[in-house]
C-alpha positions in Angstrom: -0.3 -11.3 -21.6 -1.0 -13.6 -18.6 1.7 -15.9 -17.7 1.9 -18.8 -15.1 4.8 -19.1 -12.7 5.7 -22.1 -10.6 8.1 -21.7 -7.7 9.5 -24.6 -5.8 12.2 -24.7 -3.2 15.1 -27.1 -4.0 18.4 -27.9 -2.4 20.3 -24.6 -2.2 17.8 -22.4 -4.0 14.6 -22.2 -6.0 13.2 -23.7 -9.2 11.3 -21.1 -11.2 9.2 -22.3 -14.1 7.6 -19.8 -16.4 4.7 -20.7 -18.7 3.5 -18.2 -21.2 0.3 -18.5 -23.3 1.0 -19.8 -26.7 4.5 -21.1 -25.7 5.4 -24.5 -27.0 6.8 -25.5 -23.6 7.5 -24.0 -20.2 10.9 -22.8 -19.3 12.6 -23.4 -16.0 15.8 -22.4 -14.2 17.3 -22.9 -10.9 18.3 -19.8 -8.8 20.5 -19.9 -5.9 19.1 -18.2 -2.8 21.2 -15.0 -3.3 20.1 -14.8 -7.0 16.4 -15.3 -6.0 16.7 -12.7 -3.4 18.2 -10.3 -5.9 15.4 -11.1 -8.4 12.7 -10.8 -5.8 14.0 -7.4 -4.7 14.0 -6.1 -8.3 10.5 -7.4 -8.9 9.1 -6.1 -5.7 10.6 -2.5 -6.1 10.2 -2.3 -9.9 14.1 -2.1 -10.4 16.0 -3.6 -13.2 17.6 -6.9 -12.3 20.0 -9.3 -14.3 20.8 -12.5 -12.5 22.5 -15.7 -13.6 20.4 -18.8 -13.5 22.2 -21.8 -14.8 25.6 -21.5 -16.3 24.2 -20.9 -19.8 21.1 -18.8 -19.0 20.1 -15.9 -16.8 17.0 -13.9 -16.1 16.6 -10.2 -16.8 13.8 -8.1 -15.4 12.9 -4.7 -16.9 10.1 -2.6 -15.3 8.1 -0.2 -17.4 9.0 -2.2 -20.5 7.6 -2.3 -23.1 5.0 0.1 -21.8 4.7 2.2 -18.6 3.1 0.1 -15.9 4.3 -3.2 -17.5 7.3 -5.3 -16.8 9.2 -7.9 -18.9 10.9 -10.9 -17.5 13.3 -12.4 -20.0 15.4 -15.6 -20.2 18.8 -14.7 -21.5 21.0 -17.3 -23.1 24.7 -16.7 -22.8 26.3 -13.3 -22.8 24.3 -10.8 -25.0 24.6 -7.1 -25.7 20.9 -6.6 -26.3 19.1 -8.9 -23.8 15.6 -8.3 -25.2 16.6 -8.8 -28.8 18.6 -11.9 -28.0 16.3 -13.4 -25.4 15.0 -16.8 -25.7 11.8 -16.4 -23.7 9.8 -13.4 -22.7 7.0 -12.9 -20.2 5.2 -9.5 -20.0 2.8 -8.6 -17.3 1.6 -5.6 -15.3 3.8 -4.4 -12.5 1.3 -5.6 -9.9 1.7 -9.2 -11.3 5.5 -8.8 -11.2 5.5 -7.6 -7.7 3.4 -10.6 -6.8 6.0 -12.9 -8.3 8.6 -11.1 -6.2 6.4 -11.7 -3.1 6.0 -15.4 -4.1 9.8 -15.9 -4.5 10.3 -14.2 -1.1 7.6 -16.4 0.5 9.6 -19.5 -0.5 12.7 -18.3 1.5 11.4 -17.2 4.9 14.4 -18.6 6.7 16.9 -17.0 4.3 15.8 -13.3 4.4 15.5 -10.5 6.9 11.9 -9.7 7.5 10.3 -6.7 5.7 9.7 -3.6 7.8 6.5 -4.2 9.8 6.5 -7.9 8.6 6.4 -11.0 10.6 9.7 -12.1 12.1 11.7 -14.7 10.1 11.4 -17.6 9.9 7.6 -17.6 9.6 5.5 -20.4 8.3 1.9 -20.2 6.9 -0.8 -21.2 9.3 -2.3 -24.7 8.7 -5.6 -24.8 6.9 -8.5 -25.2 9.2 
């Protein structure tokens, strides 16, 4: 399933909007910078992550779910014992797409993160278009 993600920097964090094909409406949450960094690290390294978004909802990432080589990003409402069963919104994609989302989250916080090994020093800014 192909999904569309929109990431925008807001005061004190990032606004993440997920749009899945066939969904009646997009879903958005605001992540503090530390939450966005934790989610980005999980997505980039294919490690499970569960972060709080708003007070009522969180985001869970599960690599190799439902199949090996795929990942699931789920919106979780409230406290649940089985986050996939009780999730309100699921986005499934291949791990390359999920890693790309992790890179996108990271790119929106260049002044908040340490540079990656062999990466450009922080803060860095994209070159203007010629």
